[in-house]
Backbone as CSV, one residue per row, in Angstrom:
resi,resn,N_x,N_y,N_z,CA_x,CA_y,CA_z,C_x,C_y,C_z
1,MET,4.794,-30.884,-5.033,4.420,-30.292,-4.258,3.464,-28.676,-4.674
2,ARG,2.484,-28.063,-4.101,2.131,-27.141,-3.422,2.925,-26.217,-3.193
3,SER,2.730,-24.564,-4.278,3.281,-23.702,-3.204,2.265,-22.713,-2.535
4,LYS,3.732,-22.503,-1.695,2.814,-21.794,-0.593,2.158,-20.139,-0.673
5,ARG,1.244,-19.885,-1.223,1.162,-18.787,-1.611,-0.053,-18.196,-0.719
6,ARG,0.102,-16.760,-0.394,-1.014,-16.086,0.620,-2.474,-15.793,-0.491
7,ARG,-3.700,-15.860,0.325,-5.012,-15.798,-0.282,-5.580,-14.612,0.310
8,SER,-6.129,-13.353,-0.812,-6.665,-12.620,0.195,-8.317,-12.984,0.427
9,ARG,-9.154,-12.829,1.617,-10.120,-13.073,1.495,-11.253,-12.529,0.907
10,GLY,-10.897,-12.121,-0.488,-11.664,-11.321,-1.101,-11.302,-10.231,-2.226
11,PRO,-11.836,-10.117,-3.045,-11.548,-9.218,-4.381,-10.876,-7.458,-4.028
12,VAL,-9.609,-7.281,-3.974,-9.440,-5.936,-3.882,-9.317,-4.861,-5.179
13,ASN,-10.285,-4.137,-4.150,-10.454,-2.825,-5.957,-8.923,-2.209,-5.967
14,GLY,-8.813,-1.578,-6.963,-7.965,-1.539,-7.677,-7.786,0.169,-8.088
15,GLY,-6.722,0.783,-8.949,-7.489,2.655,-8.788,-5.771,2.974,-8.875
16,PHE,-5.809,4.596,-8.514,-4.987,5.410,-8.405,-4.604,5.340,-7.059
17,PHE,-3.345,5.525,-6.280,-3.201,5.654,-5.037,-2.180,6.686,-4.563
18,ARG,-2.076,7.570,-3.768,-2.052,8.620,-3.060,-1.804,8.592,-2.472
19,PHE,0.187,8.929,-1.039,0.356,8.508,0.171,1.141,10.089,0.119
20,GLU,0.910,10.493,1.278,1.656,11.851,1.677,1.748,11.856,2.899
21,THR,2.944,12.111,3.220,3.613,12.696,4.837,3.035,13.970,4.903
22,GLU,3.198,14.472,6.291,2.663,15.922,6.932,4.241,17.076,5.946
23,ASP,5.123,16.329,6.065,6.176,17.080,5.051,6.165,17.559,3.548
24,ARG,4.931,16.783,3.183,4.817,17.042,1.979,5.695,15.857,0.938
25,ARG,6.649,14.819,1.762,7.258,13.729,1.030,5.439,12.925,0.215
26,ALA,6.137,12.035,-1.001,4.596,11.633,-1.673,4.635,10.650,-2.154
27,ILE,4.045,9.475,-1.940,4.377,8.335,-3.229,2.730,7.984,-3.516
28,PHE,3.281,7.475,-5.050,1.629,7.671,-5.826,1.826,6.367,-7.252
29,GLY,0.915,5.827,-7.931,1.072,4.999,-8.805,-0.409,4.101,-8.748
30,THR,-0.537,3.556,-9.624,-1.257,2.583,-9.553,-1.471,0.655,-9.273
31,GLY,-2.775,0.758,-8.830,-3.235,-1.400,-8.178,-4.387,-1.237,-9.722
32,ASP,-4.001,-2.864,-9.080,-5.067,-3.578,-10.003,-5.171,-4.990,-8.756
33,GLY,-6.610,-5.418,-8.275,-5.927,-6.034,-7.692,-5.289,-5.844,-5.928
34,ASP,-4.568,-7.025,-5.795,-3.970,-7.297,-4.915,-2.667,-6.798,-4.820
35,PHE,-2.162,-6.306,-6.403,-0.526,-5.782,-6.482,-0.508,-4.536,-7.090
36,ILE,0.323,-3.770,-6.536,0.385,-2.183,-6.612,1.959,-1.567,-6.988
37,ARG,1.988,-0.619,-7.548,3.134,-0.380,-7.898,3.304,1.854,-7.933
38,LEU,4.295,1.909,-6.898,4.249,2.984,-6.472,5.449,3.379,-7.005
39,ARG,5.512,4.830,-7.400,6.944,6.112,-7.705,7.122,6.819,-6.025
40,ASP,8.077,7.312,-5.755,7.923,7.882,-4.761,8.865,10.234,-5.735
41,GLU,8.733,10.826,-5.154,9.648,12.192,-5.550,10.841,12.294,-6.090
42,PHE,11.128,10.830,-5.730,12.497,10.571,-6.677,13.070,9.807,-7.392
43,GLY,11.583,9.053,-7.551,11.589,7.695,-8.775,12.094,7.049,-8.369
44,ASN,11.597,6.531,-6.928,12.118,4.886,-6.199,11.384,4.170,-6.602
45,THR,10.659,2.907,-7.346,9.681,2.201,-7.326,9.598,1.641,-5.956
46,TRP,8.028,1.387,-5.519,7.464,0.764,-4.453,6.369,-0.217,-5.167
47,LEU,6.708,-1.909,-4.405,6.010,-3.157,-5.035,5.358,-3.105,-3.413
48,GLY,3.848,-3.510,-4.385,3.460,-4.193,-2.070,1.956,-4.778,-3.186
49,ARG,1.467,-4.893,-2.280,0.194,-5.502,-2.331,-1.290,-5.252,-1.294
50,ALA,-2.102,-5.980,-1.546,-3.298,-5.655,-0.623,-3.949,-6.619,-0.313
51,ASP,-4.233,-6.710,0.456,-4.733,-8.265,1.272,-6.118,-8.327,1.836
52,GLN,-7.290,-8.439,1.773,-8.354,-7.636,1.997,-8.740,-8.898,3.610
53,LEU,-9.299,-7.941,4.489,-9.044,-8.756,5.670,-10.741,-8.264,6.625
54,GLY,-11.691,-7.896,5.960,-13.044,-8.341,6.107,-13.353,-7.105,4.880
55,GLU,-14.803,-7.020,5.099,-15.639,-6.201,4.193,-15.191,-4.763,4.262
56,THR,-15.092,-3.493,4.851,-14.372,-2.469,4.907,-12.631,-2.420,5.457
57,LEU,-11.917,-3.693,5.795,-10.875,-3.360,5.937,-9.767,-3.804,5.313
58,THR,-8.616,-3.258,4.861,-8.120,-3.951,3.885,-6.335,-3.403,5.018
59,ARG,-5.340,-4.555,4.448,-3.822,-4.628,4.697,-3.391,-4.245,3.731
60,TYR,-2.180,-3.023,3.568,-1.406,-2.874,3.221,0.699,-3.284,3.347
61,TYR,0.360,-3.629,2.221,2.667,-3.661,2.495,3.225,-3.031,1.013
62,PHE,4.486,-2.520,1.569,4.947,-1.630,0.563,6.722,-1.915,0.519
63,ARG,6.902,-2.346,-0.333,8.752,-1.888,0.093,9.548,-2.064,-1.775
64,ASP,10.912,-0.702,-1.313,10.851,-0.672,-1.930,12.743,-1.357,-2.709
65,ALA,13.118,-1.194,-3.310,14.380,-2.144,-3.669,15.663,-1.708,-2.678
66,GLU,15.737,-1.098,-1.697,16.938,-0.742,-0.782,15.804,-1.339,0.668
67,GLY,14.987,-1.881,0.583,14.797,-2.852,1.436,13.587,-1.704,2.493
68,ASN,13.325,-0.937,2.465,12.502,0.215,3.152,11.500,-0.143,2.685
69,SER,10.760,0.105,3.801,9.273,-0.671,3.563,7.802,0.375,4.221
70,VAL,6.837,0.199,4.241,5.876,0.878,4.023,4.610,0.459,4.455
71,SER,3.814,0.176,5.715,2.433,-1.024,5.923,1.629,0.035,6.364
72,GLY,0.092,-0.785,6.216,-1.006,-0.303,6.917,-2.320,-0.418,6.957
73,ILE,-3.274,-0.424,7.133,-4.829,-0.331,7.183,-4.999,0.463,6.719
74,SER,-6.529,0.197,6.222,-7.405,1.431,4.872,-8.417,0.931,5.877
75,ASP,-10.038,1.377,6.080,-11.096,1.235,6.580,-11.799,2.412,5.195
76,ASN,-12.713,2.761,6.289,-13.935,4.170,5.287,-13.745,4.957,5.844
77,SER,-12.393,5.317,6.232,-12.356,6.925,6.461,-10.723,7.222,5.749
78,GLY,-9.995,6.404,4.779,-8.864,6.578,4.297,-7.672,5.737,4.310
79,ILE,-6.978,5.902,4.374,-5.767,4.422,4.031,-4.394,5.347,5.171
80,LEU,-4.103,4.658,5.928,-2.727,5.285,7.179,-1.858,4.089,7.290
81,LEU,-0.742,4.357,6.537,0.205,3.947,6.137,1.477,4.259,7.373
82,ARG,2.516,3.120,8.145,3.581,3.594,8.867,4.891,2.906,7.940
83,ASP,6.012,4.348,8.240,7.331,3.135,7.989,7.919,2.771,8.557
84,GLN,8.956,2.587,8.300,10.208,1.579,9.013,10.822,2.608,10.514
85,ASN,10.353,4.098,10.031,10.832,5.119,11.350,10.264,6.092,12.143
86,GLY,8.969,4.799,11.468,7.369,5.713,12.438,6.754,6.746,12.446
87,LYS,7.288,6.880,10.588,6.841,8.279,10.071,5.098,7.932,9.093
88,SER,3.992,8.502,9.499,2.760,8.694,9.172,2.949,8.820,7.469
89,TRP,2.040,8.122,6.626,1.544,8.339,5.711,0.033,8.447,5.333
90,ARG,-0.901,9.453,5.079,-2.312,8.933,4.832,-1.948,9.603,2.880
91,GLY,-3.424,8.828,2.823,-3.787,8.896,1.459,-5.116,8.065,1.018
92,TYR,-4.907,7.518,-0.142,-6.485,8.098,0.002,-6.551,6.690,-1.992
93,ILE,-7.339,6.516,-2.545,-7.415,5.353,-3.661,-8.602,6.123,-4.725
94,VAL,-8.628,6.092,-5.919,-9.120,7.203,-6.424,-9.931,6.255,-7.673
């Protein structure tokens, strides 16, 4: 029996990720391909993935151990995420 596995449409670049809210809450970490591991300022670990949707569009999903989630998209101008409370997280990849 074949396992059901999501496949991205192309390779996703890795690097160092950093996201901040308006009130300066931050999560940051590294990613390689479509697997990303971030930490917030409280030491919580956020695991996530990136799915390539086109040449310049990527969708990101992150979840912590407490069940909180953040998701969003990136394009040429940066990355914009929203959490389950509607708070915006803006960020970049280096």
